[in-house]
Every structure is written in C-alpha cells, then in structure tokens.
MARBA-3410 file (N, C-alpha, C, O; in Angstrom, 1 decimal):
100
-18.9,-6.0,-15.2,-17.2,-6.2,-14.8,-16.8,-6.4,-13.5,-17.2,-5.5,-12.7 ~ -15.9,-7.4,-13.1,-14.6,-7.8,-11.4,-14.6,-7.2,-11.4,-14.9,-6.3,-12.1 ~ -14.0,-7.2,-10.1,-12.4,-5.8,-9.8,-11.7,-6.9,-9.9,-12.3,-8.0,-9.8 ~ -10.2,-6.7,-10.1,-9.6,-7.4,-10.0,-8.9,-8.1,-9.1,-8.2,-7.3,-8.5 ~ -8.6,-9.5,-8.6,-7.9,-10.2,-7.2,-6.8,-10.2,-7.1,-6.1,-10.9,-7.7
-6.3,-9.0,-5.8,-5.0,-8.9,-5.5,-5.1,-10.2,-5.2,-5.9,-11.0,-5.3 ~ -3.3,-10.2,-4.5,-2.8,-11.5,-3.2,-3.1,-10.8,-2.5,-3.3,-9.6,-2.8 ~ -3.3,-11.5,-0.8,-4.0,-11.3,0.7,-2.5,-10.2,0.7,-2.9,-9.0,0.8 ~ -1.2,-10.2,0.6,-0.5,-9.6,0.8,-0.5,-7.5,-0.1,0.3,-6.6,-0.2 ~ -1.5,-7.7,-0.5,-1.4,-6.2,-1.3,-3.0,-6.7,-1.5,-3.5,-6.8,-2.6
-3.5,-6.8,-0.5,-5.4,-6.6,-0.4,-5.4,-5.2,0.2,-4.5,-4.7,0.9 ~ -6.4,-4.5,-0.2,-6.9,-3.1,-0.1,-7.6,-3.8,1.5,-8.1,-4.9,1.7 ~ -7.2,-2.2,2.9,-8.2,-2.2,3.2,-10.0,-1.9,3.3,-10.6,-0.9,2.8 ~ -10.6,-2.9,3.8,-12.2,-1.9,3.9,-12.3,-1.0,4.3,-12.4,-1.2,5.5 ~ -12.3,-0.3,4.2,-13.2,1.2,5.1,-14.8,1.2,4.7,-15.3,0.7,3.7
-15.4,2.2,6.0,-17.0,1.9,5.4,-17.1,3.1,6.0,-16.6,3.7,7.0 ~ -18.0,3.3,5.1,-19.1,4.7,4.4,-19.2,5.0,5.8,-19.4,4.2,6.7 ~ -18.7,6.7,5.6,-19.4,7.5,6.9,-20.9,7.6,6.7,-21.6,7.5,5.7 ~ -21.2,7.8,7.9,-23.1,7.8,7.8,-23.6,9.5,7.4,-23.1,10.5,7.1 ~ -24.5,9.1,7.5,-25.5,10.7,7.4,-25.0,11.8,8.5,-25.0,13.0,8.7
-24.8,11.0,9.0,-24.9,11.8,10.9,-23.3,12.9,10.6,-22.4,12.5,9.9 ~ -23.3,14.0,11.2,-22.0,14.4,11.1,-20.6,13.8,11.6,-20.4,12.8,12.3 ~ -19.8,14.7,10.9,-17.7,13.2,10.6,-17.3,13.7,12.3,-17.4,14.8,12.8 ~ -16.8,12.4,12.8,-16.3,13.0,14.1,-15.0,12.2,13.3,-14.9,11.9,12.2 ~ -14.2,12.0,14.5,-12.5,12.3,14.4,-12.0,10.5,14.0,-10.9,10.3,13.4
-12.7,9.8,14.2,-12.9,8.1,14.1,-12.9,8.0,12.7,-11.9,7.4,12.2 ~ -14.1,8.5,11.7,-13.6,8.5,10.5,-12.1,8.9,9.7,-11.6,8.5,8.7 ~ -11.9,9.7,10.4,-10.1,10.5,10.0,-8.8,9.5,10.3,-7.7,9.3,9.7 ~ -9.6,8.8,11.6,-8.8,7.4,12.2,-8.7,6.6,11.3,-7.6,6.0,11.0 ~ -10.0,6.4,10.6,-9.4,5.3,9.8,-9.1,5.4,8.8,-8.7,4.4,8.3
-8.9,6.6,7.9,-8.3,6.9,6.3,-6.7,6.1,7.3,-6.0,5.1,7.2 ~ -6.7,7.0,8.1,-4.7,7.4,8.9,-5.0,6.0,9.0,-5.3,5.9,7.8 ~ -5.1,4.5,9.7,-5.0,3.8,10.5,-4.3,3.6,9.0,-3.2,3.9,8.6 ~ -5.7,2.9,8.2,-5.4,2.0,6.8,-4.2,2.8,5.9,-3.7,2.1,5.1 ~ -3.7,4.0,6.0,-3.0,4.3,4.7,-1.5,4.2,6.3,-0.3,4.0,6.0
-1.8,4.4,7.2,-0.3,3.5,8.1,-0.6,2.5,7.8,0.3,2.3,7.0 ~ -1.1,1.7,7.8,-0.8,0.1,7.5,-0.3,0.2,6.4,0.9,0.0,6.4 ~ -1.0,0.6,5.0,-0.5,0.4,3.8,1.3,0.9,4.1,2.2,0.0,4.2 ~ 1.8,2.5,4.1,3.0,2.1,4.8,3.6,1.4,5.1,4.7,1.4,4.6 ~ 3.3,0.5,6.0,3.9,-0.3,6.9,3.9,-1.6,6.3,4.4,-2.6,6.9
3.3,-1.7,4.8,3.2,-2.8,4.8,4.2,-3.0,3.7,4.8,-4.0,3.4 ~ 4.4,-1.4,2.8,5.3,-1.3,1.4,6.7,-0.8,2.1,7.4,-0.1,1.3 ~ 7.2,-1.1,3.4,8.2,-0.3,4.2,8.4,-2.0,4.6,9.6,-2.3,4.5 ~ 7.7,-3.0,4.8,8.4,-4.3,5.3,8.5,-5.5,4.0,8.8,-6.7,4.0 ~ 8.3,-4.6,2.9,8.5,-6.3,1.1,9.9,-5.0,1.1,10.9,-5.6,0.7
10.2,-3.6,1.3,11.0,-3.2,0.9,12.3,-3.7,1.8,13.3,-4.3,1.3 ~ 12.0,-3.4,3.0,13.1,-4.4,4.9,13.7,-5.9,4.1,14.8,-6.4,4.1 ~ 12.6,-6.2,3.6,12.3,-8.0,3.5,13.3,-8.0,1.9,13.8,-9.1,1.8 ~ 13.7,-7.1,0.7,14.2,-8.0,0.2,15.0,-6.6,0.2,15.4,-6.5,-0.9 ~ 15.6,-5.4,0.9,17.1,-6.0,1.1,17.8,-6.1,2.2,18.9,-5.6,2.4
17.1,-6.9,3.0,17.7,-8.8,3.5,18.0,-9.3,2.6,19.1,-9.1,2.2 ~ 17.3,-10.0,1.8,17.5,-11.0,0.5,18.8,-10.4,-0.3,19.8,-11.1,0.0 ~ 19.0,-9.4,-1.1,20.0,-8.6,-1.6,21.3,-9.2,-0.8,22.1,-10.0,-1.4 ~ 21.3,-8.5,1.3,22.3,-8.1,1.5,22.8,-9.9,2.0,24.0,-10.3,2.0 ~ 21.9,-10.6,2.3,22.7,-12.0,2.3,22.6,-12.6,0.6,23.5,-13.4,0.6
22.3,-12.7,0.1,22.6,-13.0,-1.5,24.1,-13.1,-1.8,24.8,-14.1,-2.2 ~ 24.5,-11.3,-1.3,25.5,-11.0,-1.9,26.8,-10.7,-0.8,27.8,-10.0,-0.9 ~ 26.3,-11.7,0.5,27.5,-12.5,1.5,27.4,-13.5,1.0,28.2,-14.2,1.6 ~ 26.8,-14.1,0.2,27.4,-15.3,0.2,26.5,-16.3,1.6,26.8,-17.5,1.9 ~ 25.6,-15.6,2.3,24.9,-16.5,2.7,23.8,-17.9,2.9,23.4,-18.4,3.9
23.7,-18.1,1.7,23.1,-19.1,0.6,21.8,-19.0,0.2,21.0,-19.8,0.0 ~ 21.6,-16.9,0.2,20.0,-17.1,-0.5,20.5,-17.2,-1.9,21.6,-17.0,-2.4 ~ 19.3,-17.6,-2.5,19.0,-18.1,-4.2,18.7,-17.4,-4.7,17.7,-16.9,-4.1 ~ 19.0,-16.6,-5.8,19.1,-15.9,-6.6,17.7,-15.9,-7.0,17.4,-14.8,-7.0 ~ 16.4,-16.9,-7.3,15.1,-16.9,-7.5,14.7,-15.9,-6.9,14.3,-14.9,-7.5
14.9,-15.9,-5.5,14.2,-15.9,-4.1,14.5,-14.1,-3.9,13.8,-13.1,-3.7 ~ 15.8,-14.1,-4.1,15.6,-12.4,-4.2,15.6,-11.7,-5.4,16.5,-10.8,-5.4 ~ 15.2,-11.8,-6.4,14.6,-11.0,-7.2,12.8,-11.2,-7.4,12.0,-10.4,-8.0 ~ 12.4,-12.5,-6.7,11.2,-12.5,-6.4,11.0,-11.0,-4.9,10.0,-10.3,-4.6 ~ 12.2,-11.1,-4.5,11.6,-10.4,-2.8,11.3,-9.0,-3.9,10.2,-8.7,-4.2
12.6,-8.2,-4.5,12.6,-7.5,-4.8,11.6,-6.8,-5.7,11.3,-5.7,-5.5 ~ 11.1,-7.7,-7.1,9.9,-7.4,-8.0,9.0,-6.7,-6.6,8.6,-5.5,-6.6 ~ 8.8,-7.9,-5.2,7.5,-7.4,-4.2,7.1,-6.4,-4.0,6.1,-5.7,-4.1 ~ 8.7,-6.3,-3.6,9.0,-4.3,-3.0,8.2,-3.4,-4.2,7.1,-2.9,-4.1 ~ 9.1,-3.5,-5.1,8.9,-2.5,-6.7,7.2,-2.3,-7.0,6.6,-1.3,-7.2
6.7,-3.5,-6.8,5.4,-3.8,-7.3,4.3,-2.4,-6.2,3.7,-1.4,-6.5 ~ 4.7,-3.3,-4.9,3.7,-3.0,-3.6,3.6,-0.8,-3.5,2.8,-0.1,-3.1 ~ 5.5,-0.4,-4.5,5.4,0.4,-3.9,3.8,1.2,-5.3,2.7,1.9,-5.1 ~ 4.5,0.7,-6.4,3.8,1.3,-7.4,2.7,1.3,-7.2,2.1,2.3,-7.6 ~ 2.0,0.1,-6.4,0.4,0.0,-6.1,0.3,1.2,-4.7,-0.6,2.1,-4.8
0.6,1.2,-4.3,0.9,2.3,-3.4,1.1,3.7,-4.0,0.6,4.6,-3.4 ~ 1.7,3.8,-4.8,2.0,5.3,-5.1,0.5,5.9,-6.2,0.2,7.1,-6.6 ~ -0.2,4.5,-6.4,-1.5,4.8,-8.1,-2.4,5.1,-6.8,-3.0,6.1,-6.7 ~ -2.4,4.2,-6.1,-3.5,4.4,-5.0,-3.2,6.4,-4.4,-3.8,7.4,-4.8 ~ -2.1,6.3,-3.5,-1.8,8.2,-3.1,-2.7,8.9,-4.3,-3.8,9.5,-4.4
-1.4,8.6,-5.5,-2.7,9.3,-6.4,-3.8,9.5,-6.3,-4.4,10.0,-5.4 ~ -4.3,8.9,-7.4,-5.6,7.8,-7.0,-6.6,9.2,-5.8,-7.6,9.9,-6.2 ~ -6.0,9.1,-4.5,-6.4,9.5,-3.5,-6.9,11.9,-3.3,-7.6,12.8,-2.9 ~ -5.2,11.4,-4.3,-5.0,13.6,-4.4,-6.1,13.7,-5.5,-7.1,14.3,-5.0 ~ -6.3,13.4,-6.2,-7.0,13.3,-7.2,-8.3,13.7,-6.8,-8.8,14.8,-7.2
-8.9,13.0,-6.2,-10.2,12.8,-5.7,-10.2,14.1,-4.6,-11.3,14.6,-4.4 ~ -8.9,14.5,-4.0,-9.7,15.6,-3.4,-9.4,16.9,-3.7,-9.2,17.8,-2.8 ~ -9.3,17.2,-5.0,-8.4,18.1,-5.2,-9.5,18.1,-6.3,-9.2,18.8,-7.3 ~ -10.9,17.3,-6.3,-11.5,17.9,-7.5,-13.0,17.9,-6.6,-14.0,18.4,-7.1 ~ -13.1,17.2,-4.9,-13.5,17.1,-4.3,-13.5,19.1,-3.8,-14.4,19.8,-3.5
-12.3,19.5,-3.8,-11.2,20.9,-3.3,-12.1,21.9,-4.1,-12.4,23.0,-3.7 ~ -12.7,21.4,-5.8,-13.0,22.5,-6.9,-14.6,22.5,-6.7,-15.2,23.5,-7.1 ~ -15.3,21.3,-6.2,-16.8,21.5,-6.4,-17.2,22.9,-5.6,-16.8,23.1,-4.5 ~ -17.8,23.6,-6.1,-18.8,25.2,-5.8,-20.1,24.5,-5.1,-20.9,23.6,-5.4 ~ -19.8,25.3,-4.0,-21.1,24.9,-3.1,-22.3,25.8,-3.2,-23.3,25.6,-2.6
END
C-alpha cells in the first residue's frame, strides 16, 4: 500500500530518525522546528483566507470561488494539523504507559 500524496503546501516535513547515541537537544530541536513550521503554515493559510474574505466583503474584486478555495484550504490544513497532533499525543501516551 502506498502513502497518500499530499500537495506541496501540505507536505509533512521529514524528520531524521535518532541514532543509537544518547539523545541531545538537537533531536528535540528538529521536532520543535517541524512543529513550529506546521503551526506557521496553518496560520498563514488562515490569514490568507481571512484576507480573502475581507477583500470579498469590502468589494475589492475578490472572486467568490477564490474565497471558497482559500477558506477550504485553511480548514483542511487545520484539520490535518489537529489529526497530526492527536496522533502525536496518542503515541506519547502509549510510550509513557510502557513498562520498563
């Protein structure tokens, strides 16, 4: 089974697997930067959608279909982000419940 292909603006950043060496703050930094990038992308989509709606409502010539596409893009990116967050929280909880 192949992985679904996402548009470039919704691509999931690749994170290198940590080696057997002791973990350093660099691996945490990679996750933190990937998470910050994802949040920034979701915010930019939402700001773009809001600007598009404002232009349409003020009569600045924004076309209705562009408004609909921008708002749908913002909604889908937020839903994808929330599902990724849910998976990460579930994985974290499973790791924390493992007995050593």
